[in-house]
C-alpha positions as CSV (number, residue, x, y, z in Angstrom):
1,M,-0.1,0.0,0.0
2,S,2.8,2.4,0.9
3,R,4.4,1.6,-2.6
4,E,1.2,2.5,-4.4
5,R,0.9,5.7,-2.2
6,T,4.4,6.7,-3.2
7,L,3.7,6.1,-6.9
8,L,0.5,8.0,-6.5
9,D,2.3,11.0,-5.1
10,Q,4.9,10.9,-8.0
11,Y,2.0,10.6,-10.5
12,L,0.2,13.8,-9.0
13,K,3.6,15.7,-9.1
14,I,3.9,14.9,-12.9
15,K,0.1,15.7,-13.6
16,M,0.2,18.9,-11.7
17,V,2.5,20.6,-14.2
18,N,2.1,24.1,-13.3
19,F,0.9,26.8,-15.8
20,G,4.3,28.5,-15.8
21,K,5.9,25.2,-17.2
22,K,3.1,24.8,-19.7
23,L,3.5,28.4,-21.0
24,M,7.3,27.8,-21.5
25,A,6.7,24.5,-23.3
26,D,3.9,25.9,-25.7
27,Q,5.1,29.2,-26.4
28,I,6.6,30.1,-29.9
29,P,10.4,30.9,-29.3
30,E,10.7,33.9,-31.5
31,W,7.7,35.5,-29.7
32,K,9.2,34.5,-26.3
33,G,9.3,38.2,-25.0
34,Y,5.7,38.9,-25.7
35,Y,4.0,36.4,-23.4
36,I,2.8,37.3,-20.0
37,N,5.6,37.1,-17.6
38,Y,3.7,34.5,-15.3
39,K,6.6,33.5,-13.2
40,L,7.4,37.3,-12.4
41,M,3.7,37.9,-11.6
42,K,3.7,34.8,-9.2
43,K,6.8,36.1,-7.4
44,K,5.3,39.5,-7.0
45,V,2.0,38.1,-5.6
46,K,4.1,36.2,-3.1
47,Q,6.4,39.2,-2.4
48,Y,3.1,41.4,-1.8
49,G,1.8,38.9,0.7
50,Q,5.0,39.1,2.8
51,Q,5.0,42.8,2.5
52,L,1.5,43.1,3.9
53,Q,2.3,40.7,6.8
54,Q,5.4,42.7,7.7
55,G,3.5,45.9,7.4
56,E,5.8,47.3,4.7
57,K,2.9,48.1,2.4
58,D,-0.7,48.7,2.9
59,R,-3.5,46.9,0.7
60,R,-4.4,50.1,-1.3
61,R,-0.7,50.4,-2.4
62,V,-0.5,46.7,-3.3
63,L,-3.6,46.8,-5.4
64,K,-2.2,49.9,-7.2
65,D,1.2,48.4,-7.9
66,F,-0.3,45.0,-9.0
67,S,-2.9,46.6,-11.3
68,K,-0.2,48.8,-13.0
69,M,2.1,45.7,-13.5
70,L,-0.9,43.9,-15.0
71,D,-1.9,46.7,-17.2
72,D,1.7,46.8,-18.5
73,Q,1.8,43.1,-19.3
74,I,-1.5,43.2,-21.1
75,E,-0.3,46.3,-23.1
76,K,2.7,44.4,-24.2
77,I,0.7,41.6,-25.3
78,V,-2.0,43.7,-27.1
79,L,0.7,45.8,-29.0
80,F,2.3,42.6,-30.3
81,L,-1.1,41.2,-31.2
82,L,-2.0,44.4,-33.2
83,E,1.4,44.2,-34.8
84,Q,1.0,40.7,-36.0
85,Q,-2.6,41.3,-37.1
86,G,-1.2,44.1,-39.3
87,L,1.5,41.6,-40.8
88,L,-1.3,39.2,-41.6
89,A,-3.4,41.7,-43.1
90,S,-0.6,43.1,-45.1
91,R,0.2,39.8,-46.3
92,I,-3.4,38.8,-47.4
93,E,-3.6,42.2,-49.2
94,K,-0.4,41.3,-51.2
95,L,-1.7,37.8,-52.1
96,G,-5.1,39.5,-53.1
97,K,-3.3,41.4,-55.8
98,Q,-1.7,38.2,-57.0
99,R,-5.2,36.6,-57.0
100,A,-6.5,39.6,-59.1
101,I,-3.8,39.0,-61.7
102,L,-4.6,35.3,-61.8
103,Q,-8.2,36.0,-62.5
104,E,-7.3,37.8,-65.5
105,Q,-4.6,35.3,-66.5
106,P,-5.6,31.9,-65.1
107,D,-2.6,29.6,-64.4
108,I,-3.3,26.3,-62.7
109,S,0.2,26.1,-61.1
110,G,0.0,29.7,-60.0
111,I,-3.4,29.1,-58.3
112,A,-2.0,26.1,-56.4
113,E,0.9,28.1,-55.2
114,L,-1.3,31.0,-54.3
115,R,-3.6,28.6,-52.2
116,E,-0.6,27.4,-50.4
117,A,0.6,30.8,-49.7
118,Y,-3.0,31.5,-48.1
119,R,-2.7,28.3,-46.1
120,E,0.7,29.4,-44.7
121,V,-1.1,32.6,-43.7
122,G,-3.7,30.4,-42.0
123,I,-1.1,28.5,-40.1
124,N,0.4,31.8,-38.7
125,L,-3.1,32.9,-37.7
126,I,-3.5,29.8,-35.8
127,K,-0.3,30.5,-34.0
128,L,-1.6,33.9,-33.1
129,L,-4.9,32.6,-31.8
130,K,-2.9,30.2,-29.5
131,F,-0.7,33.0,-28.4
132,V,-3.9,34.9,-27.3
133,D,-5.3,31.9,-25.7
134,L,-2.3,31.2,-23.5
135,N,-2.1,34.8,-22.5
136,A,-5.8,35.0,-21.6
137,T,-5.4,31.8,-19.5
138,G,-2.3,33.3,-17.7
139,I,-4.3,36.5,-16.9
140,R,-7.2,34.5,-15.5
141,K,-4.9,32.4,-13.4
142,I,-2.8,35.1,-12.0
143,L,-6.0,37.0,-11.0
144,K,-7.4,34.0,-9.3
145,K,-3.9,33.4,-7.6
146,F,-4.0,37.0,-6.1
147,D,-7.7,36.7,-4.9
148,K,-6.7,33.5,-3.2
149,R,-3.5,34.9,-1.6
150,F,-5.2,38.1,-0.2
151,G,-8.8,36.9,0.2
152,Y,-9.9,39.9,-1.9
153,R,-12.2,40.0,-5.0
154,F,-9.6,41.9,-7.1
155,T,-10.7,40.1,-10.3
156,D,-14.1,41.7,-9.9
157,Y,-12.6,45.2,-9.5
158,Y,-10.2,44.8,-12.3
159,V,-12.5,43.5,-14.8
160,T,-15.3,45.9,-13.9
161,S,-12.9,49.0,-13.9
162,R,-11.4,48.0,-17.4
163,S,-14.1,46.2,-19.3
164,N,-15.7,49.3,-20.7
165,H,-13.1,51.9,-20.3
166,P,-12.1,53.5,-23.6
167,Y,-8.5,53.1,-23.0
168,S,-8.5,49.6,-21.7
169,Q,-6.8,46.9,-23.6
170,L,-8.4,44.1,-21.7
171,Q,-11.1,43.6,-24.3
172,Q,-8.3,43.1,-27.0
173,V,-7.2,40.0,-25.2
174,F,-10.5,38.4,-24.1
175,K,-12.4,39.3,-27.4
176,H,-9.5,39.7,-29.7
177,V,-11.2,42.4,-31.6
178,G,-9.7,42.5,-35.2
179,V,-8.9,38.9,-35.5
180,G,-12.4,38.2,-36.9
181,A,-11.7,40.5,-39.9
182,V,-8.5,38.5,-40.6
183,V,-10.3,35.2,-40.3
184,G,-13.1,36.3,-42.6
185,A,-10.7,37.7,-45.4
186,L,-8.6,34.4,-45.2
187,S,-11.7,32.3,-45.4
188,R,-13.1,34.3,-48.3
189,N,-10.0,34.2,-50.5
190,L,-9.4,30.5,-49.7
191,A,-13.1,29.7,-50.6
192,E,-12.9,31.7,-54.0
193,L,-9.8,29.9,-55.0
194,Q,-11.6,26.6,-54.8
195,E,-12.9,25.2,-58.0
196,R,-16.7,26.2,-58.2
197,Q,-17.5,24.6,-61.7
198,G,-18.6,27.7,-63.2
199,S,-20.6,29.1,-60.4
200,Y,-20.7,32.8,-60.0
201,L,-21.8,32.6,-56.4
202,S,-19.5,34.1,-53.7
203,I,-18.8,32.8,-50.2
204,Y,-21.5,35.1,-48.8
205,D,-24.1,33.5,-51.1
206,Q,-23.5,29.9,-49.7
207,P,-23.9,28.2,-46.3
208,S,-20.8,28.5,-44.1
209,S,-20.8,24.7,-43.9
210,A,-19.8,24.5,-47.7
211,L,-16.3,25.6,-47.0
212,K,-14.2,22.4,-46.7
213,D,-10.6,23.7,-46.4
214,P,-8.9,21.9,-43.4
215,I,-6.9,25.0,-42.6
216,I,-10.2,27.0,-42.2
217,D,-11.6,24.3,-40.0
218,M,-8.5,24.5,-37.8
219,I,-8.8,28.3,-37.6
220,N,-12.4,28.2,-36.6
221,S,-11.8,25.5,-34.0
222,S,-9.2,27.8,-32.5
223,V,-11.5,30.7,-32.5
224,D,-14.4,28.7,-31.1
225,K,-12.0,27.5,-28.2
226,L,-10.9,31.1,-27.6
227,T,-14.3,32.9,-27.8
228,R,-16.8,30.2,-27.2
229,S,-18.7,31.7,-30.2
230,T,-22.0,30.2,-30.6
231,N,-23.9,28.3,-33.3
232,F,-27.4,27.0,-33.2
233,L,-26.4,23.6,-31.7
234,R,-24.2,25.3,-29.0
235,F,-26.9,27.7,-28.4
236,L,-29.3,24.8,-27.8
237,G,-26.9,23.0,-25.8
238,Q,-26.4,25.9,-23.4
239,H,-30.2,25.9,-23.0
240,A,-30.0,22.5,-21.6
241,M,-27.4,23.6,-19.0
242,I,-25.2,20.5,-19.8
243,V,-21.5,21.1,-19.4
244,D,-19.7,20.6,-22.8
245,E,-16.3,19.8,-21.5
246,E,-13.1,19.5,-23.6
247,S,-12.7,16.5,-25.8
248,P,-10.7,13.6,-24.4
249,S,-7.0,14.1,-24.7
250,T,-6.0,10.5,-25.2
251,A,-7.2,7.6,-27.4
252,G,-7.7,5.7,-24.1
253,E,-10.2,8.3,-22.7
254,E,-12.0,8.3,-26.2
255,E,-12.3,4.5,-26.0
256,I,-13.7,4.7,-22.4
257,E,-16.2,7.1,-23.7
258,D,-17.3,5.0,-26.6
259,Q,-17.8,2.1,-24.2
260,K,-20.2,4.1,-22.1
261,Y,-22.1,5.4,-25.1
262,H,-25.3,3.5,-26.3
263,F,-27.5,5.2,-29.0
264,M,-30.7,3.6,-28.1
265,S,-30.2,4.6,-24.4
266,L,-29.7,8.2,-25.4
267,M,-32.8,8.0,-27.5
268,L,-34.9,6.6,-24.5
269,N,-33.5,9.6,-22.4
270,L,-34.7,12.0,-25.2
271,V,-38.1,10.4,-25.4
272,N,-38.4,10.5,-21.7
273,T,-37.9,14.3,-21.9
274,F,-40.4,14.7,-24.6
275,L,-43.0,12.7,-23.0
276,Y,-42.6,14.4,-19.6
277,M,-43.0,17.8,-21.3
278,V,-46.2,16.6,-23.2
279,N,-47.4,15.4,-19.7
280,T,-46.9,18.9,-18.2
281,Y,-48.7,20.9,-20.8
282,I,-51.4,18.5,-22.0
283,I,-53.7,19.5,-19.3
284,V,-53.4,23.3,-19.5
285,P,-56.2,23.9,-22.0
286,T,-58.6,21.8,-19.8
287,A,-57.5,22.2,-16.3
288,D,-60.0,24.9,-15.6
289,D,-63.0,22.9,-16.8
290,Y,-61.8,19.8,-15.0
291,S,-61.6,21.9,-11.7
292,V,-65.1,23.2,-12.3
293,S,-66.5,19.7,-13.0
294,L,-65.3,18.7,-9.5
295,G,-66.8,21.6,-7.9
296,A,-64.0,24.0,-7.6
297,A,-63.5,27.4,-9.0
298,S,-61.8,27.7,-12.5
299,T,-58.8,29.4,-10.9
300,V,-57.9,26.3,-8.9
301,C,-56.4,25.2,-12.2
302,G,-53.3,27.0,-10.8
303,V,-53.0,24.4,-8.0
304,V,-53.8,21.6,-10.3
305,I,-51.1,22.7,-12.9
306,G,-48.7,23.7,-10.2
307,S,-48.8,20.6,-8.0
308,M,-46.6,18.9,-10.5
309,A,-44.0,21.4,-10.1
310,V,-44.2,21.3,-6.3
311,A,-43.4,17.7,-6.4
312,Q,-40.6,18.2,-9.0
313,I,-38.8,20.6,-6.5
314,F,-38.0,17.4,-4.4
315,S,-37.8,14.7,-7.2
316,S,-35.1,16.6,-8.9
317,I,-32.8,16.3,-5.8
318,Y,-33.3,12.6,-5.2
319,F,-33.2,11.9,-9.1
320,S,-29.9,13.8,-9.4
321,A,-28.5,11.9,-6.4
322,W,-29.7,8.6,-7.8
323,S,-28.1,9.1,-11.1
324,N,-24.7,8.9,-9.2
325,K,-25.4,5.1,-9.0
326,S,-27.7,4.1,-11.9
327,Y,-29.5,5.6,-14.8
328,F,-31.9,2.6,-15.6
329,K,-33.4,2.3,-12.2
330,P,-34.5,6.0,-11.9
331,L,-35.9,5.9,-15.5
332,V,-38.0,2.8,-14.6
333,F,-39.1,4.3,-11.3
334,S,-40.0,7.5,-13.1
335,S,-42.2,5.7,-15.8
336,I,-44.0,3.7,-13.2
337,V,-44.9,6.8,-11.1
338,L,-45.9,8.8,-14.0
339,F,-48.1,5.8,-15.1
340,L,-49.9,5.8,-11.8
341,G,-50.1,9.6,-11.6
342,N,-51.9,9.7,-14.9
343,I,-54.3,6.9,-13.9
344,C,-55.2,8.9,-10.7
345,Y,-55.6,12.1,-12.7
346,A,-58.0,10.4,-15.3
347,M,-60.0,8.5,-12.5
348,A,-60.6,11.6,-10.4
349,Y,-63.5,12.5,-12.6
350,D,-65.5,9.4,-11.9
351,M,-64.5,9.5,-8.2
352,K,-65.6,13.1,-8.1
353,S,-62.4,14.0,-6.0
354,L,-60.3,17.1,-6.4
355,T,-58.0,15.5,-3.9
356,V,-57.3,12.5,-6.2
357,L,-56.7,14.9,-9.1
358,I,-54.1,16.8,-7.2
359,I,-52.5,13.5,-5.9
360,G,-52.2,12.3,-9.6
361,R,-50.3,15.5,-10.5
362,L,-48.1,15.3,-7.5
363,L,-47.2,11.7,-8.7
364,C,-46.5,13.0,-12.1
365,G,-44.1,15.7,-10.6
366,M,-42.4,13.0,-8.4
367,G,-41.6,11.0,-11.7
368,S,-39.5,14.0,-13.3
369,A,-36.4,12.4,-14.5
370,R,-34.9,15.4,-16.3
371,A,-32.0,15.6,-13.9
372,V,-31.3,12.0,-14.9
373,N,-31.7,12.8,-18.7
374,R,-29.3,15.8,-18.3
375,R,-26.7,13.7,-16.3
376,Y,-26.9,10.8,-18.9
377,I,-25.8,13.3,-21.6
378,S,-23.2,14.9,-19.6
379,D,-21.5,11.7,-18.4
380,C,-22.2,9.0,-21.0
381,V,-22.3,10.8,-24.4
382,P,-18.9,11.2,-26.0
383,A,-17.7,14.9,-26.1
384,R,-17.7,14.8,-30.0
385,I,-21.5,14.5,-30.0
386,R,-22.3,15.9,-26.7
387,M,-23.4,19.2,-28.1
388,Q,-25.8,17.6,-30.5
389,A,-27.3,15.5,-27.8
390,S,-27.7,18.6,-25.6
391,A,-29.6,20.3,-28.5
392,G,-31.7,17.2,-28.9
393,F,-32.6,17.5,-25.2
394,V,-33.8,21.1,-25.7
395,S,-35.6,20.3,-29.0
396,A,-37.3,17.4,-27.4
397,S,-38.5,19.7,-24.6
398,A,-39.7,22.3,-27.0
399,L,-41.5,19.8,-29.1
400,G,-43.2,18.3,-26.1
401,M,-44.2,21.8,-24.9
402,A,-45.9,22.4,-28.3
403,C,-47.4,18.9,-28.7
404,G,-49.1,18.8,-25.3
405,P,-51.6,21.6,-25.9
406,A,-52.1,20.5,-29.6
407,L,-52.9,16.8,-28.4
408,A,-55.4,18.2,-25.9
409,G,-57.1,20.0,-28.7
410,L,-57.6,16.8,-30.5
411,L,-58.9,14.8,-27.6
412,Q,-62.5,16.2,-27.9
413,W,-64.4,13.0,-27.6
414,K,-66.9,11.9,-24.9
415,F,-67.9,8.3,-24.2
416,K,-68.1,5.6,-21.4
417,V,-66.6,2.2,-21.1
418,Y,-67.7,0.2,-18.1
419,M,-68.7,3.3,-16.1
420,V,-65.3,4.9,-16.8
421,T,-65.7,8.4,-18.4
422,F,-63.6,9.3,-21.3
423,N,-63.8,13.1,-22.1
424,Q,-61.7,16.1,-22.9
425,S,-60.8,16.3,-19.2
426,T,-59.8,12.7,-18.5
427,L,-58.5,11.7,-22.0
428,P,-55.2,13.5,-21.4
429,G,-54.6,11.3,-18.4
430,W,-55.5,8.1,-20.2
431,V,-53.4,8.8,-23.2
432,M,-50.3,9.7,-21.2
433,A,-50.8,6.5,-19.0
434,V,-50.8,4.4,-22.2
435,A,-47.7,6.4,-23.4
436,W,-45.8,5.8,-20.2
437,L,-46.7,2.0,-20.2
438,L,-45.4,1.6,-23.7
439,Y,-42.2,3.6,-22.9
440,L,-41.7,1.4,-19.8
441,I,-41.7,-1.7,-21.9
442,W,-39.4,-0.2,-24.6
443,L,-37.1,1.0,-21.7
444,W,-36.9,-2.4,-20.0
445,F,-35.8,-4.2,-23.1
446,S,-33.6,-1.7,-24.9
447,F,-31.8,0.4,-22.2
448,K,-28.1,-0.4,-21.6
449,E,-26.8,0.7,-18.2
450,P,-23.3,2.3,-18.7
451,N,-20.5,0.3,-17.3
452,R,-19.3,2.7,-14.4
453,A,-16.5,0.2,-13.6
454,T,-14.7,1.4,-16.8
455,E,-13.6,4.5,-14.9
456,V,-13.0,2.9,-11.5
457,N,-11.5,-0.5,-12.2
458,E,-9.1,0.5,-15.0
459,A,-6.7,1.8,-12.3
460,P,-6.4,3.0,-8.7
461,Q,-7.9,6.4,-8.1
462,N,-6.9,9.4,-6.2
463,P,-9.7,10.0,-3.7
464,A,-9.0,13.6,-3.5
465,S,-9.1,14.4,-7.2
466,G,-11.0,11.5,-8.8
467,Q,-8.2,10.9,-11.2
468,T,-7.2,7.4,-12.2
469,V,-3.7,6.2,-11.9
470,D,-1.8,3.8,-14.1
471,I,0.6,2.1,-11.7
472,G,2.3,0.1,-14.4
473,R,2.9,3.2,-16.5
474,L,4.3,5.0,-13.7
475,E,6.8,2.3,-12.9
476,N,7.9,2.0,-16.5
477,G,8.1,5.7,-17.3
478,I,8.4,7.7,-14.3
479,A,12.2,7.9,-14.1
480,Q,12.7,10.4,-17.0
481,P,10.4,13.3,-15.7
482,L,12.0,12.9,-12.2
483,L,15.5,13.1,-13.5
484,K,16.0,16.8,-13.2
485,D,19.1,18.8,-12.7
486,S,19.1,19.4,-8.9
487,V,19.4,23.3,-9.5
488,D,16.5,23.2,-11.7
489,K,14.6,21.2,-9.3
490,Q,15.3,23.5,-6.4
491,N,14.0,26.4,-8.5
492,E,10.8,24.8,-9.3
493,D,9.9,23.2,-6.2
494,E,8.4,26.4,-4.9
495,D,6.3,26.9,-8.0
496,E,5.1,23.4,-7.7
497,V,3.9,23.8,-4.2
498,D,2.0,26.9,-5.3
499,D,0.3,25.2,-8.2
500,I,-0.5,22.0,-6.3
501,E,-2.5,24.2,-4.0
502,E,-4.2,26.0,-7.0
503,T,-4.9,22.5,-8.5
504,A,-6.5,21.4,-5.3
505,D,-8.5,24.7,-5.3
506,D,-9.5,24.3,-9.0
507,S,-10.3,20.6,-8.6
508,R,-13.6,19.3,-10.0
509,K,-14.7,18.1,-6.5
510,P,-18.4,18.7,-6.6
511,A,-20.4,20.5,-3.9
512,T,-21.7,17.9,-1.4
513,S,-24.7,20.0,-0.1
514,I,-27.1,22.8,-0.8
515,G,-25.2,25.0,1.6
516,S,-21.7,24.3,0.0
517,A,-23.3,24.9,-3.5
518,Y,-24.9,28.2,-2.3
519,R,-21.4,29.4,-1.0
520,L,-20.0,28.8,-4.5
521,L,-22.6,31.3,-5.8
522,T,-21.1,34.8,-6.7
523,P,-23.3,37.9,-7.1
524,S,-23.2,37.3,-10.9
525,V,-24.5,33.8,-10.5
526,K,-27.2,34.8,-8.2
527,V,-28.5,37.5,-10.6
528,Q,-28.7,35.0,-13.4
529,L,-30.7,32.5,-11.2
530,L,-33.0,35.5,-10.3
531,I,-33.4,36.2,-14.0
532,Y,-34.2,32.6,-14.7
533,F,-36.8,32.6,-11.9
534,M,-38.4,35.8,-13.4
535,L,-38.6,34.4,-16.8
536,K,-40.0,31.1,-15.8
537,Y,-42.6,33.0,-13.5
538,A,-43.6,35.3,-16.4
539,M,-44.0,32.2,-18.9
540,E,-46.0,30.1,-16.3
541,I,-48.4,32.9,-15.6
542,L,-48.9,33.3,-19.2
543,L,-49.5,29.7,-20.0
544,S,-51.3,28.5,-16.9
545,E,-53.9,31.2,-16.8
546,S,-54.4,31.3,-20.6
547,S,-57.6,29.1,-20.6
548,V,-59.3,31.1,-17.8
549,I,-58.4,34.6,-19.4
550,T,-59.4,33.7,-23.0
551,N,-62.6,32.0,-21.9
552,H,-63.5,35.1,-19.8
553,Y,-62.6,37.9,-22.1
554,F,-62.9,36.1,-25.6
555,S,-65.0,33.0,-25.0
556,W,-62.5,30.7,-26.5
557,N,-63.2,27.0,-26.4
558,T,-60.6,24.3,-25.6
559,S,-59.5,23.9,-29.2
560,A,-58.9,27.6,-29.6
561,V,-56.7,27.7,-26.4
562,A,-55.0,24.4,-27.5
563,I,-54.1,26.0,-30.8
564,F,-52.9,29.2,-29.3
565,L,-50.6,27.5,-26.9
566,A,-49.3,25.1,-29.6
567,I,-48.4,28.1,-31.7
568,L,-46.5,29.6,-28.9
569,G,-44.6,26.3,-28.3
570,L,-43.7,26.1,-32.0
571,T,-41.9,29.3,-31.9
572,V,-39.2,28.0,-29.6
573,L,-36.9,26.3,-32.1
574,P,-37.2,28.9,-34.9
575,V,-36.4,31.8,-32.4
576,N,-33.4,29.7,-31.0
577,A,-32.2,29.2,-34.6
578,V,-32.3,32.8,-35.4
579,V,-30.6,33.9,-32.0
580,G,-28.1,31.0,-32.0
581,T,-27.0,31.3,-35.6
582,Y,-27.2,35.0,-36.2
583,I,-27.9,37.4,-33.4
584,S,-25.6,35.8,-30.8
585,N,-22.7,36.1,-33.2
586,M,-23.4,39.8,-33.7
587,F,-23.8,40.9,-30.1
588,E,-22.4,40.0,-26.6
589,D,-24.5,37.7,-24.5
590,R,-24.8,40.4,-21.8
591,Q,-26.2,42.9,-24.4
592,L,-28.8,40.3,-25.5
593,L,-29.5,39.5,-21.8
594,M,-30.3,43.2,-21.2
595,V,-32.3,43.8,-24.4
596,S,-34.2,40.7,-23.9
597,Q,-35.3,41.6,-20.3
598,I,-36.4,45.0,-21.4
599,T,-38.5,43.5,-24.3
600,L,-40.0,41.1,-21.8
601,L,-40.9,44.1,-19.6
602,V,-42.6,45.7,-22.6
603,G,-44.6,42.5,-23.3
604,I,-45.7,42.3,-19.5
605,I,-46.7,46.0,-19.5
606,F,-48.7,45.7,-22.9
607,S,-50.6,42.7,-21.3
608,F,-52.4,44.8,-18.7
609,K,-56.0,45.5,-18.9
610,V,-56.2,49.3,-18.6
611,T,-59.5,50.0,-20.5
612,S,-63.0,48.8,-20.2
613,T,-62.6,46.4,-23.3
614,Y,-59.8,43.9,-23.7
615,Y,-59.0,42.9,-27.3
616,V,-57.9,39.7,-28.7
617,V,-55.1,41.5,-30.7
618,Q,-53.6,43.0,-27.6
619,Y,-53.6,39.8,-25.7
620,V,-52.1,37.8,-28.6
621,V,-49.4,40.3,-29.4
622,S,-48.3,40.9,-25.9
623,A,-48.4,37.2,-25.1
624,L,-46.1,36.5,-28.3
625,V,-43.7,39.4,-27.2
626,T,-43.6,38.1,-23.6
627,F,-43.0,34.4,-24.7
628,V,-40.5,34.9,-27.4
629,S,-38.7,37.4,-25.2
630,A,-38.6,34.9,-22.3
631,E,-37.4,32.1,-24.7
632,V,-34.4,34.3,-26.0
633,L,-33.7,35.4,-22.4
634,E,-33.6,31.8,-21.4
635,G,-30.9,30.8,-23.8
636,V,-28.7,33.9,-23.2
637,N,-29.2,33.5,-19.4
638,L,-28.2,29.8,-19.3
639,S,-25.2,30.5,-21.7
640,L,-23.9,33.2,-19.2
641,L,-24.8,31.2,-16.2
642,S,-22.5,28.4,-17.5
643,S,-19.7,30.9,-18.0
644,V,-19.8,32.6,-14.6
645,M,-20.7,29.6,-12.5
646,S,-17.9,27.7,-10.6
647,S,-16.5,24.6,-12.3
648,R,-17.3,22.7,-9.0
649,L,-21.1,23.1,-9.9
650,S,-20.5,21.3,-13.3
651,R,-21.0,17.9,-11.8
652,G,-22.3,15.9,-8.7
653,T,-25.7,15.9,-7.1
654,Y,-25.8,19.7,-6.6
655,N,-24.8,20.9,-9.9
656,G,-25.6,23.9,-11.9
657,G,-28.3,22.2,-13.9
658,L,-30.1,21.3,-10.6
659,L,-29.8,24.8,-9.3
660,S,-31.3,26.3,-12.4
661,T,-34.1,23.6,-12.4
662,E,-34.9,24.3,-8.9
663,A,-35.0,28.1,-9.5
664,G,-37.4,27.6,-12.4
665,T,-39.6,24.9,-10.8
666,L,-39.9,27.2,-7.8
667,A,-41.0,30.1,-10.0
668,R,-43.7,27.8,-11.5
669,V,-45.0,26.9,-8.2
670,V,-45.2,30.4,-6.9
671,A,-46.7,31.5,-10.3
672,D,-49.5,28.9,-10.1
673,C,-50.2,29.6,-6.5
674,T,-50.5,33.2,-7.3
675,I,-53.3,32.4,-9.9
676,T,-55.2,30.4,-7.4
677,A,-55.0,33.0,-4.8
678,A,-55.8,35.8,-7.2
679,G,-58.8,33.9,-8.3
680,Y,-60.6,34.7,-4.9
681,L,-60.6,38.3,-6.0
682,G,-62.6,37.4,-9.1
683,V,-61.8,36.4,-12.6
684,G,-62.2,39.9,-13.8
685,K,-59.3,41.1,-11.6
686,L,-57.1,37.8,-12.3
687,L,-55.1,39.2,-15.3
688,N,-53.8,42.4,-13.7
689,V,-53.2,40.8,-10.3
690,T,-51.0,38.1,-11.5
691,L,-49.0,40.4,-13.9
692,L,-48.1,42.8,-11.2
693,P,-45.5,40.5,-9.5
694,S,-44.1,39.6,-13.0
695,L,-43.6,43.3,-13.5
696,V,-42.0,44.0,-10.1
697,I,-39.7,41.0,-10.5
698,C,-38.7,42.0,-14.1
699,V,-37.9,45.4,-13.0
700,A,-35.7,44.0,-10.1
701,S,-33.8,41.7,-12.4
702,I,-33.0,44.5,-14.9
703,A,-31.7,46.7,-12.1
704,C,-29.5,43.8,-10.7
705,T,-28.2,43.0,-14.2
706,F,-27.2,46.7,-14.6
707,L,-25.4,46.4,-11.3
708,T,-23.4,43.2,-12.3
709,Y,-23.2,44.0,-16.0
710,N,-19.4,44.5,-16.2
711,S,-18.7,41.3,-14.6
712,L,-20.8,39.2,-17.1
713,F,-18.2,37.5,-19.5
């Protein structure tokens, strides 16, 4: 055991290669003087700590000196970056003149040489992007090290004070302004050199996916890594709040991922998501009529709809914990509970019991396995297709949201079988019960439980970090890294101790309780969770009271309400496609966040009944503005939330997905209770009374966003 312990310690020393060594190994030799002087910065941080302890400097002086030193480092990086951008642009301009000559006097060998010249420029651009990436990482690490050493949120101060300042060069590093123009020029010229078989179309007339040059693919990959630039799939994936981690670095890790992946099991998780969303919204058009038929007020539909969300608050936690051990058993349990819940919901009509109706919906909420669905995609789907799977999760949810009300509109029959009533109120329960029974049979025969032993039994594991250790490889190959010159080793020991502490601090050890998860929430994260609560509250008010409001003011029947809600649901994917593909690439996430909140506020204000007559046009337009704004806001909000949230909340039971789910579910519960409570004041006052909290919360979230705006990156 002691031998393994020794080997494990040696392994951890090798794995914990500090960033300073990585910077030295990865930097381009001829650009050596233009990288961040990470080693100097680390020494200064340690020196400042000693000076503070000895009283040689006060905190204000330390902050000023360190800020100036960091400003100087960033200025050095940015000036070199601009110089290299200029050289690349100049080179592209010269090649453009050669291309113009070749267009007039075509020469196959000349075109081939020109294309190779463009590719050489592309390789130099990739080097420059990696240069920016290394320096951006160094800046983030040194800021975090300073915060840790002094217990002071210097990062917030530094980013806030420099992000929007007209003379700040911080944006050049983190947003690499200008590189996009070089990428675009290079892409266009390479594309136009490709053989187009007589086509007169330019690159701008064709889909971006048509470009096949591997150099451009490499450039785009570097840009995506650096900027996290979005496309439709990534935008949808961020909707799902599923962590898209870096691809496996070794063939062995890829093989382990492939062993865990099973396509049919992934499909079963996506179908579970779809059916659950159908189950959630299929009762919305008829919940008020069902409540009235059982002797309750129509506004009790808020309790009927919201009881599912109440149970989901608790089910999300135990399903998240259960998924640490199994995926198959939670899905089986979910299917059985949802089957029983829908049977209770349908039988409540003949039993004339509102209690049975609510119990049925509570059971449906207890069967919410969305935490398991998310976790399966995050843990068992290979990184190369994880974003597509995440997009599938969101698409399944959106499709279910649209199909639920649409299906309710079709279930307009009324008949009896052996004293059991089938009508528009009970048929949703019967249909969903059959659907869950069929799903359970499919699940039982087709689901494949991932082999968790793949990760555990391959090699011993470091309990602190969760990393597996190949003892054999250590015995065979450990000598070379440890054979250091004694002087070098002595100089590096100090750095290794520093970075081992940092590695422990940055470990992926998940939060183990709600309290520890809450302590990881920064002000920026709390504001994003508030925004998520607000948008879910506004959407739930709109959807849950739609049948009551439209019946009271416009005398809509169930079919009309179902069509209206289905149309709202069908806007989800087109809106996300436009935002994810185009708008998010034109504006920053924080800009979209603010604009979508203001648009949502406008939709809420326009929804109020302020005159004696309430028109259909006013209701429909305001509902569309509110719903579409909330959809855009949700995607941007979860995108920012995944960026500003601690990496420790990316996995485990109390993960970021669970926190956002709980915030959204709590919002739905509060909204549905508000509808029922407001119903006691009369249906005529229901609309304005329920919209007022939405207005207040929306204004509060806009104010909080404004206060934390500069820290949203």
